[in-house]
C-alpha positions, 0 to 999 in steps of 0.5 A: 458369132461375135468376137470381142476382147475384154478391152472393148468394154469400159466399166463406165459404159457397162454401168450406163447400159445396165442402168438404162436397162434396169438389169441386174447381174449375178455372179455364181461360182461353184466350188468343191474344196477350193479354199485356196482360191475361192477367197480371191474370187469373192474379193475381186467380185466384191470390187465390181459389187462395190462399183454396182456392176454386180448385184449379187455374188453366190458361192455354191459349195460342194465340199464334202469329206467322208460324206459330210459337209466340209466347211473350210471353203465356206468359211474362207469365202465368207470371210473374204466377203465380210472383209471386202463388200460394202454391203454384205447382203449382196453375198450368199453361199449355199451347199449343194446338199442343203435339203430345203433347196434340194426339196424345192428344186425337186433334186436329189443330193448331188455334188457335180458342177451342172448341179451347182450351176442349176442351184446357183441360178435358182438362188440368185436374182440376176437378169444376167448370170455370170458363172466363174470357176473358183479355182482361177488363180489370176481372177480380176475384174476383166472376167466379168466385165468381158463376159457381160459386155456383149450381152449388155451392149448388143441386143442379139447377144444372149450368151458369151463364153471366155477364151484365153491363153493357157500358159505352159507349166512344169510338172515332174521336170517336164514342160506341159501346155495348158488346155490339153483337152480342148487342143487335143480332143474337143476342137478336133472332134468338133471339126470331125463332126462338122466336116465329116458328118455335117453336124454342129456346124460352126461350133469348131470356130469357138476358141475354147469350147470347154471354158467354164467362164460364161454368161447368159441371160436368166431366161435362156438358162432357165430353158436348159436341162442341166447335166450333173457332171464333166459334160455340162460345158459341152452340153450347154454349148449344144443346147444353146446352139440348138435353142438360140443359134450361133448368131446369138453367141459371143466369145471374149478374149480374157488373155490368160487364165491360171488354175490348178492343172488336173493330172493326165489320168484325170483328164483322160477320164474327163475325155471319156465323160465328155464323149458320152455327153457329146455323142448322146446329144449327137444321137438324140438331135441328129439321129447318128448312132456312133455306138455302131462299130464301123462308126466308132472305128471311123471316129477313132482313125479320124480323131488321131488324124485331126488331133495331130494338128494340135501337138505342141510337144512330144508328150502330146502324142501319148495324150492323143493315144490316151484320149483315143482310148477314152473316146472308144470307151465312151462310144463303146459304153454309149448304149448303157449311158443315161444322161443324168440331168435336171429338167429346165427351171422354168418347167419346175411346178411352182419354181417362180413361187418358190424363188423367194424361199430359195433366196431365204434359205440361201441367206439363212445358210450364209448367216450360219457360216458367219456364226461359225467364223 
């Protein structure tokens, strides 16, 4: 695996590599009721589009209220594009519930992050796909420059993933360190699977396995099945590990990442879903069934021992207890867990033939939002 700092890449050099290779770059940002931050994300990406590093920007909106489309996020994103882009037609927005897109991609109406990535990739044209969360409060050009840098400059790199410092924040008078699930759950569990069970070796060296900021080649993305829910980041990581190998990975230090923090209760639920996804893959790929009672107990005990190393404050002890319970629930319900995923885009009948229609539907929806504002 290759390791970089975003400062290793200069935009003029990246433009030269891009031009020589005739490569197009798409930025895709999934959004669920992120009207407070999505405009800034679009505006910053527009700066790169105006410099020709980015060829198209797509917001995949999943905003709904009481089962109906909520257009606020779409309007904010579109206003930002109208104001910031020299060529507005490089911007598109779609909604995950668009029936014509769902029909062409043979999906149900689903509101979930994995579904957003899947539909976003299908509705863009780039050879390199950059996925950015839409709740990043300190977004700027380094997020894209850093992520595409390894893929543009090294032929062997097909996938790059961000890592960063997650600063402390205050909630209800308490100091909380960011990156709680990665620090107190994900990295300890990956260490256990590597050192105790000999699977997924090397993934523990990824500094931020759950980061939502990644870039990869279109061909690789189109070979992946795409889960709908919280487990999408770890599912992508494991599939890529299996399909293209750790030697094709890069991780890039983007320094600091600020976003709206979830509650501890929400993160405990996330841990349960990640547990189900992760151990489903371990069972399917390596034949180790952690639903067996003695293995569940062993994982719980090992988890507590490994997680202690990530503690930064006294409240982390309670989080470890909560994540241990979530892990137990996730493993106990594994026999009922059914991985819900879209099949790889390249396996869809007529996918290549339908791509122009998908782009057309994205453009039509974008113009609909323009007319609304």
